[in-house]
N, C-alpha and C positions, 0 to 999 in steps of 0.2 A: 504494499499499500504506500503510495506517494503522498506525503503531506506537505503543505506549503505553510510556512509561518512568516508573515510580514511583520516587521518590528522585531526581528529575531536576535537583535543585540540590545534590546531594551530590557527593563527590569523584568517584566512579566514574560517576554519571549526567551530570555536566558533561562530562566526557571522552568518554563514549559519544555524547552528543547532538552535541558538535563534530564527530565522524566521520560520524553519520547523516546530518547536514545536506549532506554531499557526495554522498549517494546520489541518483540520479534517481528520481522518482515515488514518493517516500517522504513521507508527512505524519506529523509527530511531535506526539504529545500528551505534554507534560510534566507529570506530577503530582508535587507535593510538598506540604509541611505547610501552605502559604498558599493551597492550592486548596480548593475547596468539596467536600462530599460529592456534590452533584449533578453537578459536572464530572466527578468520578471515574466516577460512574454512566454518565454519557453516552459517556465514553471506552471504558469497558469493554465497552459495548455495541456499539461500532464497531471496536474494534482488531482487526487482522489477525494481530498478533504482540504479545505483552506482555513487557517486561524488567521484572522486579520486583525492584527494587534497594533499595527503601526498607526502613528497619529501625532498631533501637535498639540502640546499643552501649555508651552511657555515660548510663544514667538515674539520677534521683534516687532512685527506688524500684526494688526489685527486681521488683515486678509490672509495671513498664513493659517489662521484656524480653519478657514474653509477651504484653502487649497489642499492643505495637509489632511484633513478630517473628511470633509464633504466630497470635494472634486476627486481625491485618489480613491476614495471608496467607490465612487460612481464608475470610474474608469475600470476598476477591478471587476465590478458587477458586470459592465457591458461585455468586457472580454470573456468572462466566464459564460455568460448568456448565449455567446455565439457558438459554444461547443454543443456537439450532439448529445453529450451526457453531462449536463452542468452538475458540478460536484456539490455537496453540502458545504456551507459557509458559517463559521462563528465569528461574530463580532464582538470585540471587547469595546463596550460602550461605557458610559459613565451615569451616576445619578445626576450629574449636572445638567444632563440632556433635559431635565424637567425644568430648568431654570432659564430665565430671559436674559442670558449674557452671551457674548460672542462665542466662547467655548461651548456652552451648552447648546445654542443654536447650531453650531457646526456638527456637534455629535448626534442631535436629534435628526438632522438631515441625512447624515450618514446611515442612521437608522432606517429612515424612509427608503434610502436607496437599497439596502438590503432586503427590506420587506417587498419592494418593487421586484427585485431579482426573484425573490422566492414565487411571487404570484405569476409572474411571466414565465418562469421555467418550470415550476412544480418542484425545484430543488429544496432540500430542507435548509431552512435558515434558523440559527440559534443566536439570539442577542442577550448579552450579560451586561445589565447595568451595574456596574462595580461602585462600591464605595472606596474609602480610602484603604489602599492595599498596603501592608506592611511585611518585611521579611528581608532575608539576605539578598545582597546586590541592589539594594535599593539606593538611589543616589541622594546623598545630602544636599540640601538647598535646591531641590529639584522635584523629586517624586512625592516626598510626604514630609510631614513635620517630625515623624517617628525617626526618619533616617538623619534629619538634621540634628535632632535631640541626642541620638546614640554617637553620632560622629562628634559633636562638640564636646559632650560630656567624657567620652573616651579619651579625648585629647586636651581635657582640662580648659577648654574654651567655654566662653559665656553662652548662655542662650537667653532669648528673649520671650517672655510671655505677657502678652498684653491683658489677657483676662484667664486667669488660671482655673476659673470655674467653666470656662467654654467646653463644651463636650464635643468629641469627634467620634464617629463610628467607623471602627476598623474591621478589616477582614484580613487573614494572613494568606500569604502567596501560596503556602502548600494546599490550602483549602481551595483557593481559586485554581491552581494547576490540577488537583484532584477532579474538580467539577469539569474542567475542560477536557481532560483525558477521558472521562467516563462518556462525553459526546462522541469522541472517536470511537470508543469501544462499541458503541450502539451501532455505529456505521459498519463495523466489522462483523457484527452478527447477522443472522438470518432475516433480521427486520431492519437492516441498514440502508444503505444509499439506493438500492435498487428496488427497495419495497414501495409500499404504496399506502395509501390511507393515512391515519394519524401520523406516521413518521415523517410525512412530507408536507410541512406547513412551517409558518413562522412561529418559533418557540421563544418566549421570554423568560429569562433565568436571573436568579439573584443567588449569592453565595452566602452560605450559613457555615459556622456561627458568626454573628457580628459581635464585636467587643466594644461597647461604649465606654469611653473613659475621658475624664477631664484632662486638660492640659498640665494642670497643677499634679495630678495624681501620675500622670505619664512621666514628668521630670522626676517626681519623688522616686518612683520605681527604678528609673534608669540611673540616678544618682546612688540608689542603694546597690546597684550592681557594680559600680566604680569603687564603692566603699569595701565591697566584701574582701577584697585583699588585706584589708587592715581589720575589719570587724570579724571576718570569717563567718558572718551570719548570712545564711542563705534564705531567700523568701520562700513563700508557700508554693512550691511547683506542683501541687495538687490542682492549682489554677492554671487552667491550659493558657490563659492570656499572658500570665506571668512567665510560664515555661517558654512559650514562642517568642515573647519580647526578650527575655535574657539570651536566647540562642541568637536572636538577631543582633543584639548588642555587641556580643563576642566578635562579630564579624567586621566591626569597625575598628578593632585593635591593630595597631602597626605590628608588622611581622617580627620585630624585635621586642614585642611587648606581651608575647603570650605567656612567658614564664615569670614566675615570682617566688621569692623566698619566703618560707615559714620562719616564725620567730622561735628560735630553739632556747630551751633552758637547760644548761648543762652543768654537771658537777662530777665527782670522782666516780658516780655510779654510772654515768652515761649522759644521754641526752633525751629531751621530750619536746614535741611540738604540737600545738592544736593544728588540726586540718580544716575542718568545717563544723559548724554548729547551727542549730535551728530550735526555736521554741516548739517545732512540730515533731522533731525526731531526736532531740538530743544533741550529742556531739561526738565526733570522731577525732582521735589523736593517735600519734605514733610515737613510739620509743626506742631507743637504742640503749641496751643494757649490756655492760662489760662483764667478761667471764668471771664467775665467782660471786657476782653482785645480786642480792635479792631486793626487790622492789615491792612496796605495798605495806603489809601488816597494818591494815585498816579496814573498817566496816562502814557500811551506809544503812540508814534506816529506811530510806525510800528508793534511792537510786539503784537501778539494776544495770549491769555491765556485761560486756562480752569481750572475750581475749581471743585473738588469732595471732599465733606466732607465724610470721611470714619467713623468717630465716634463723637458723641455729637451733640449739638444744635447750629445752627448760622444763622445769617442774612447777606446775601450778598447785598450791595447797590452799584450801580454804576449810573453815569449821564454823559450825553454829555457835554464835556468842551466847555463853551462859556465865553466871556468876558462880564462883566456887564457894563463896562465903555463905554459911547457914544452910547449905543444901545437903539433902541425903546423898550417900555415895552414888547411887543411880542417876542423881540429878546433876553431879559435878561435870567438870570440863568435858565437852563433847569430843568424839574422835576427829582426827584430822582426815579430810579427804584428799587425795593425792592423785593428780594426773600428769603423766610425762608427755610432753608434746614436742613436735618437730616442724620446722618450716618445710619439710618435704611432704606434710600430711595436709596441710591447711585445715586443722581441725579446730572448731570454734568451741570455747567453753562459756557457758552462762554463769554469771556469778550473781546470785540472788541477794536481795536486801538481808540484813541480819546475819550474814556469814563473813567473817573477818578472812582476809586473804592476801596472799603474796605470789610473786612469780620469781623464780630463782634461775640464773643462768648456769646450767651444769655442763656447758660444752666447752670448747676451745676458742671459739669465735664469738663476736657479738650477737646478741639476740635482738631481732628487729620484731616488734609487736605492734600491731594494730588494735586499738581500744574502741569500743563504742560505749557510750554512757547514755542513759535514758534522759537524762536531763543536762542543761548547761550548768557548768561549775560556777557557783556564786560565792565569791569570798566572803560576802556578809553572812551567808548561811550555807557553808560547804557541805553539810551532811557527810562529813568524813571524820572518823573517830579512830584513834591509834589503839589497836590491840594486837599484840603478837599472835600469830597463828599457832 
């Protein structure tokens, strides 16, 4: 199947092609401003499906809205209509087509050209009115305010917010691409392009889910991403918008800015560093323990932990806390539970509250251990009490 994508080097086009490349038996023609009219003519004559994404949204002259959005769309539709087998066409339009401004009028006229193409030829036409799209490869100071905020905050540049309570409706690029690809999949099936009836008409689409967010909240979230390297606090990634926004933010880091160092606390026993922490899942930290050294000998009333030795040989011991004083013999000091663990096994140990515990390096090399705690350490209320195992 031969697929033509106009605007192939734009924000949506690049993401769409990156997904189309994974489909079997799909040949992609990518048209953009650096291609020739002859190439476009040849691809329009061959394409089995057309994604028309090309357009103008920030011209120097108002007339360019109509030249790049309306006239170009009409020319494509007229060329496709001359074919004996006019292919389906998907138009990437905008919610601004509802507005009476030059850009909105030019997009509305482009929609009408596509509708005329469908009525005249019987080919299927799909029109997506998109709201603000965010995601990787979006150009700052061009595509969306999200890209501008991400880029500027990632580079410690100022941002301007005239009204922090202004709300924008956002959709994610992966959701847009998923919807676009599904239209192509319909045409590859038994009820595709060569079918008849309900599949051959003008179809109006929107993309879900939408994420409404104020500009103030948007800036707050992105600033928290920037601060994560110092605070180590992760946001609530169970929120799909926050998860997608964070992924987008990372793409605006410079190539030499992907790595950062953790703060290590070192003494004669070795080193320890916090990695990430969250009010939702607690915290993760890592330690390096020298041979013969024992860490721990404390317990928690509420906090639960997990130990995972990544490298080296260690013995983890823990014991239920009980007072020896004034107790009957059978109620005195409980027995020590002991586990030998190795970095070769990746074996996790659960440490319950009310059990004093320690970890001893019994090998000849450093022990590297990954720890998880169910709550963030609070120096004002540490819930950590010394008692030897």
